[in-house]
C-alpha positions in Angstrom: 130.1 6.4 67.9 130.8 4.4 71.0 130.0 5.6 74.5 133.8 5.8 75.3 134.4 8.1 72.3 131.4 10.3 73.2 132.7 10.5 76.8 136.2 11.4 75.7 135.1 14.1 73.2 132.6 15.7 75.5 135.1 15.6 78.4 137.8 17.2 76.3 135.5 20.0 75.2 134.3 20.6 78.7 137.9 20.8 80.1 138.9 23.0 77.2 136.1 25.5 77.8 136.8 25.7 81.6 140.6 26.1 81.2 140.2 28.5 78.2 137.8 30.7 80.1 140.1 30.9 83.1 143.2 31.8 81.1 141.4 34.1 78.7 139.6 36.6 80.9 137.8 36.7 84.3 134.6 37.9 82.5 134.7 34.9 80.2 134.9 32.6 83.2 132.2 34.5 85.0 129.9 34.3 82.0 130.5 30.6 81.5 130.0 29.7 85.1 127.0 31.9 85.5 125.3 29.8 82.8 126.5 26.6 84.4 125.3 27.7 87.8 121.8 28.5 86.5 121.7 25.1 84.7 122.9 23.4 87.9 120.2 25.1 90.1 117.5 24.2 87.5 118.8 20.7 87.3 118.5 20.4 91.1 114.9 21.6 91.0 114.0 19.2 88.3 115.5 16.4 90.3 113.4 17.2 93.4 110.3 18.0 91.2 109.9 21.6 92.3 106.9 23.5 91.0 107.5 25.6 87.8 107.0 28.9 89.7 109.6 27.9 92.3 112.1 27.0 89.5 111.6 30.4 87.9 112.0 32.3 91.2 115.1 30.2 92.0 116.7 31.1 88.7 116.0 34.8 89.1 117.4 34.7 92.7 120.5 32.8 91.4 121.2 35.5 88.7 120.9 38.3 91.3 123.3 36.4 93.6 125.8 35.9 90.8 125.6 39.6 89.9 126.1 40.5 93.6 129.2 38.3 94.0 130.5 39.5 90.7 130.4 43.2 91.8 131.9 42.5 95.2 134.6 40.3 93.8 135.5 43.1 91.2 135.7 45.6 94.1 138.0 43.3 96.1 140.1 42.8 93.0 140.8 46.5 93.0 138.2 47.8 90.5 135.9 50.8 90.7 134.9 51.7 94.2 131.3 52.4 93.1 130.9 48.6 92.6 131.1 48.3 96.4 127.8 50.2 96.8 126.2 48.6 93.8 127.2 45.1 95.0 125.7 45.6 98.5 122.5 47.1 96.9 122.3 43.9 94.9 122.9 41.9 98.0 119.9 43.5 99.7 117.8 42.8 96.5 118.9 39.2 96.7 117.7 38.9 100.3 114.4 40.5 99.5 113.9 38.3 96.5 114.7 35.3 98.6 112.2 36.3 101.3 109.5 37.1 98.6 110.0 33.6 97.1 109.5 32.1 100.6 106.4 34.2 101.1 104.9 33.1 97.8 104.0 29.8 99.5 101.4 31.6 101.4 99.3 32.1 98.3 100.1 29.3 95.9 98.6 26.5 98.0 101.2 23.9 97.1 100.5 21.8 100.1 104.2 21.3 100.8 105.7 24.6 101.9 108.5 23.2 104.0 109.7 21.0 101.1 109.7 23.9 98.7 111.3 26.3 101.1 114.0 23.7 101.9 114.6 23.0 98.2 115.0 26.7 97.5 117.5 27.2 100.3 119.4 24.1 99.4 119.8 25.2 95.8 121.3 28.4 97.0 123.5 27.2 99.8 124.6 23.9 98.2 125.0 25.0 94.6 124.7 28.8 93.7 126.7 30.2 96.6 129.7 27.8 96.4 130.0 28.3 92.6 129.8 32.0 93.0 132.7 32.1 95.5 135.0 31.0 92.6 134.7 34.6 91.4 136.7 35.8 94.4 139.4 33.3 93.5 139.8 34.3 89.9 140.1 38.0 90.8 142.8 37.1 93.3 144.8 35.0 90.9 143.7 32.9 87.9 146.5 30.4 88.5 145.0 29.6 91.9 141.6 28.9 90.4 143.2 26.8 87.6 145.2 24.9 90.3 141.9 24.1 92.0 140.4 22.6 88.9 143.5 20.7 87.9 143.9 19.2 91.4 140.2 18.3 91.5 140.5 16.4 88.3 143.7 14.7 89.3 142.3 13.7 92.7 139.2 12.2 91.1 141.3 10.3 88.5 143.8 9.1 91.1 141.1 7.9 93.5 139.3 6.1 90.7 142.5 4.3 89.5 143.7 3.3 93.0 140.3 2.3 94.1 139.7 0.2 91.0 143.1 -1.6 91.4 142.6 -2.3 95.2 139.1 -3.6 94.6 140.6 -6.5 92.6 142.4 -7.8 95.7 141.2 -11.0 97.2 139.4 -9.3 100.0 138.7 -6.2 98.1 139.2 -2.7 99.6 137.7 -0.9 102.5 134.6 1.0 101.6 134.1 4.6 102.9 130.3 4.9 102.7 128.8 1.9 101.0 125.3 3.1 101.7 126.0 6.2 99.6 128.7 5.4 97.1 129.6 1.6 97.0 132.7 2.2 94.9 134.4 4.8 97.0 137.1 3.4 99.3 139.6 4.6 101.8 142.4 3.3 99.6 141.0 5.4 96.8 140.9 8.5 99.0 144.6 7.9 100.0 145.6 7.3 96.4 143.8 10.4 95.2 145.6 12.4 97.9 149.0 11.1 96.9 148.4 12.0 93.2 147.0 15.4 94.2 149.9 16.1 96.5 152.5 15.2 93.8 150.7 17.5 91.3 150.4 20.3 93.9 154.2 20.1 94.6 154.8 20.5 90.8 152.5 23.5 90.7 154.2 25.0 93.7 157.6 24.5 92.1 156.3 26.2 88.9 155.2 29.3 90.8 151.4 28.8 90.7 151.1 29.6 94.4 153.3 32.6 94.5 150.3 34.9 95.3 149.6 33.2 98.6 153.0 31.9 99.7 154.1 33.4 103.0 157.4 33.7 104.7 157.6 30.7 107.0 155.1 28.6 105.1 156.6 27.9 101.7 156.2 24.2 100.9 153.4 23.8 103.4 151.2 25.9 101.2 151.2 23.2 98.5 150.6 20.5 101.0 147.7 22.2 102.7 146.2 23.1 99.2 146.4 19.5 98.1 144.9 18.2 101.4 141.9 20.6 101.3 141.2 19.7 97.7 141.4 16.0 98.3 139.3 15.9 101.4 136.6 18.5 100.6 136.5 17.4 96.9 135.7 13.9 98.0 133.1 15.1 100.6 131.4 17.2 97.9 131.2 14.1 95.6 129.7 12.1 98.5 127.2 14.9 99.2 125.9 14.9 95.7 125.9 11.1 95.6 123.7 11.2 98.8 121.3 13.6 97.0 121.0 11.3 94.0 120.6 8.2 96.1 117.8 9.8 98.2 116.0 10.7 95.0 116.7 7.3 93.3 118.6 8.5 90.2 122.0 7.5 88.8 122.9 10.8 87.1 121.7 14.3 87.9 121.0 15.0 84.2 122.3 14.7 80.6 124.5 17.8 80.3 127.6 16.0 79.0 127.3 12.7 77.0 128.8 9.9 79.1 129.4 12.2 82.1 125.9 13.0 83.4 124.6 16.3 84.5 126.0 19.6 85.6 125.9 18.6 89.2 127.8 15.4 88.4 130.6 17.5 86.8 130.9 20.0 89.6 130.1 17.9 92.7 133.7 18.1 94.0 133.8 21.9 93.6 130.7 22.4 95.8 132.7 22.1 99.0 136.3 22.3 97.7 135.7 25.7 96.0 134.6 27.7 99.0 137.2 26.1 101.3 140.1 26.8 98.9 138.8 30.3 98.2 138.8 31.0 101.9 142.2 29.5 102.4 143.8 31.5 99.6 142.3 34.8 100.7 143.4 34.2 104.3 146.9 33.5 103.2 146.9 36.5 100.9 145.6 38.9 103.7 148.0 37.7 106.4 151.0 37.4 104.1 152.2 41.0 104.8 152.4 40.2 108.5 155.2 37.7 107.9 
């Protein structure tokens, strides 16, 4: 089996699982992404060569964080009010576990406490928390979450196609950050945005944004959605590329044949996810004022 065939099959299975979980049930999506979040956090700690104990602590902390956001997102979504109390109880447990993990450096004599502390906090702030915020989006409206993934994939594909074509010009194209990602160009960024905007307008016309459309905004909702996905999706990609370049690896792992690791597949979501979630909830909360 050729590398192209492996890449195509694994990519199709991956997309099918993500889309299927979103459309099927919020709990299916939560279960799938809880596993992916844990794998991504562990992948990060493997990349930075964290001690085994720190990896275990980090995975436990990640699971508690996920359960916390799950309960709070359920509550916001209109479920049992008791989840509000339970969710905040889990939040305090999460904070205590995080502090305990930091304190563990006092006794384990690793010789590099600042590095381990930094890696733990990065794994939570850069990976676990951004992925967990997607739970708020699916409980608001699954079509908004699906729109996020669809536009991320279209943005990546559009940027790649336009960037590859413009690179063939006599003088090539204009590189964005050659010291981080030599292939990314301003032309690719612009092309990705055009493709993303066109797709976003189609989704808007199909009613995917109805939950957050406000009187007085209308079409601007689709434009802002596309802009945020394109800009912050690209920045998330560059952030993960900088991480890999600083470590000296090409792929973060071997999660999907031909596609790399979990972080390679979700790099664009790491920034775009929280930003889009915040945008959608702000639109939803202030919509009654219009």
